[in-house]
N, C-alpha and C positions, 0 to 999 in steps of 0.2 A: 548472507547467502542462506539458502534453505537446505537442511539436511536431507530432505526427501520430498518428492512430489505429493500433493494432497491426494488422499484416497477416498474422497467423498463423491458419491454418485450425483449426477446432475439432478436438480429439482427445478420446478417452474420458476419463472421470473417473479420477483417479489411484487405482490399486490399490496399496496399500503393504504390504510385508512388515514383520514386527515389527522387524527389524534396522534399517529405515530410518526408524522413528518418531522423534519428538522425544525427547530425554533424559527419562527418567522415565515414559514412556508405555508401553503394551503394546497388542498387537493386539486389536482388538475384533471379536468374532464378527459375521458379517454379519447374523445374526438378532437381535442384542442391540439393545434400544431405545436411542435417542440420549438423552444427558442433556438436561434442560430448558434448560440454559445452559452455555456454555463461555466462559472468559475467559483467554486465553493471556497477557494483559498484567497479570494480577494480581501485585502486588508489584513491578512495574517502573515506572520513571519515564522517560518519553521526552523527547527534546529536539529542537528544530529542527535541520536540517542545511543551514544556509546559505540557507534558502528563506523566511525571515521577517526583516523589519527592513531597515535601510539596507544597500545593496549586495547584496540578495537575488538569487539566481540561480534559473533555472527547472529545478531539479534534483529535482523531486518523484519522478521515476522511479527515482532512486538513493536519495533519502531514504526511500522505502518499503522499499528493501533494508536500509537501516540499522535500521529499526524491526523488520523480520522477523528480521534477524540477532541483534538484542537478545533477541528471544524464543528463538531457537535456543540462545544462549549463557547465557540466564537472568541477564543483567547487570542488577542493580537500578538502576544509574545510567545516564543517557543516554550514548550512544556518542560517542566522539571524532569530530567531523565531518570532520577533516582527510583521512583516507583515502577517504572517500566523496566529498568535494569533488574530490579528485584523480581519482577514477574518473569523476566527471561531466565534468571538464575534458577528460580523455583521450577519452571517448566522443563528446563534442560536437565536438572537433577532428577526430576520425576520420570524422565525418559531414559535415565541411565547415562546421561552425558555430563561431562565436566564443562561448565561454562567457559567459553573461550572463542578464539577466532575461527575454529572449524566446527564448533558445536551448534549447527543450525537446528531450527525447530520445524516440525511439520505444521503447515498452516492449519490443518484440521484440528490439531491439538490446541493451538492458540485460539482459534475460533470457538472451540468447545468451552475453553476456560472463560472466554469473554462472555459467552452467553450464560454460563452456569454461575460463575463466581464473580465476574466483573474483573476488569484490569484497571488499576489506578482509580478505583472507586466508581467506574462507569461500566454499566452493562450494555450489551447490544443485541439486536436481532440480526441474523444473517441468513441470506438465501443465495445459493450458487446460481449464477446465470446459466440458462440452458444453452446459450450460444454467445459468441464473442463478436458478432457482426456489428456494423456501425449502428443500425437501427436499435438493436437490443441494448447496446452500451449507452447510446444517447438517451433512450427511454429511462434506463436505470439511473443515469447521472442527473437527469432532470429532477429526480427526487432526493438524491443524496450521493455521497462518495462511494467508491468501490474499493474493496480490498482485493488486490490482484497479484498473481504470480507471473513474472516475466522470466523467460529463459534467455539471459543475456549472452551475447556472443563473446568469443575470446577477445581479449584486449588487442590481439593482433589483427582482428577483423575490422573492416571498415563498413560493416553492414548497418551500423547505427551511429547516431550523432551524439550519444550520451557523453556528458561530462560529470565529474564528481563535484562535491560541495566546494572544492577549492578551484573549480573551473578548469581542472585538468581533463583533457579529452580521454574518453574511455580507451582509445587506442594506445594511450601512454601508460595505462594501468598494468602493473605486474606485481608479483610477489615481492620484488625488491624495490618497488616504488613507494618509499616512505612518504607520508605517514600512513598510507592505506594498510600496508602490511599483509595483504592477501589479494589474490586475483579476483577481479570483478567479472566472474564468468559463471554461467550456470543459473539455476533458479534463484530469483531474487524477489522478495515481496515488497510491494509498493502501495501507496494510497493514490488512487486515481481521483482527482479532485475537480475535474472539469473536462470540457470538450469545446472544440470550435470546428469550422469546416475543414481545417487542416489536419487535426488529430486530437489527441487527449493530453491533459495536463496531469503530470505525475509528481507527487511529493515523495522525495527520498533523499537520503544523505544531507538533509538540512535545507533543501531548497526545492523550488518547483521547476520541473524539467518538461518542456513540451516534446512529444514524440509524434510523428506523423501516423496517419491511419495505416499506411503501408508498413511502417515499422511495428505498429501494434499487431497487425495480422501475422507478422513473422514471430514476434517475441511473446505475445500473451498466450498463456496456457490455461488460465483459470481466473475467474473473477466472482466476487460475492457482493451483492447489494447489502449495505450495512446502514442501520438506523439505531438511534439510542433506544434502549428498552424502557 
């Protein structure tokens, strides 16, 4: 979970030179039609980054970085969580928090560190999307993954079809539902790794979760286009 909403003002949608694209991609002419679907997670297996199970910490803002860097590096296996947990701890302490299940990070702080110092040895360029409509999101995802904040509903709500990494429905989550240990409600940072006509693909809690465009429009509060620097 996130300790607070991002406070970054909107900027224009990222315009990317061919040299800045993900490995193996090429520049797409502005007039070229978008593909019907994009899946940056294809062939990759994600893992949780200390945010699932006993002793879980509120590091989703850094866990999303781990998932996006896995896309950058095309690592088929889950990333080693150690450097990301170290980054989370350092950022939490820098903001006056004690790392733990309620010490969330501001996405703006994580993105600033990613740009300036790198996280787990990788730097990134980021630009906040000016809008979250289907066309803007699809255009951004055709170039690379997104770092996004979702405002998840209460576990008692049936507004979304989310499940956690153990396949437990979001509606079953609660503070007493071990091994989660905390309520999956409120701002949550995820890596958006693709889209299709139905909706977007989101990497979080160690797996890829599809959500519909209707759910995206309700839940998404911010998104940043991200590319390796």
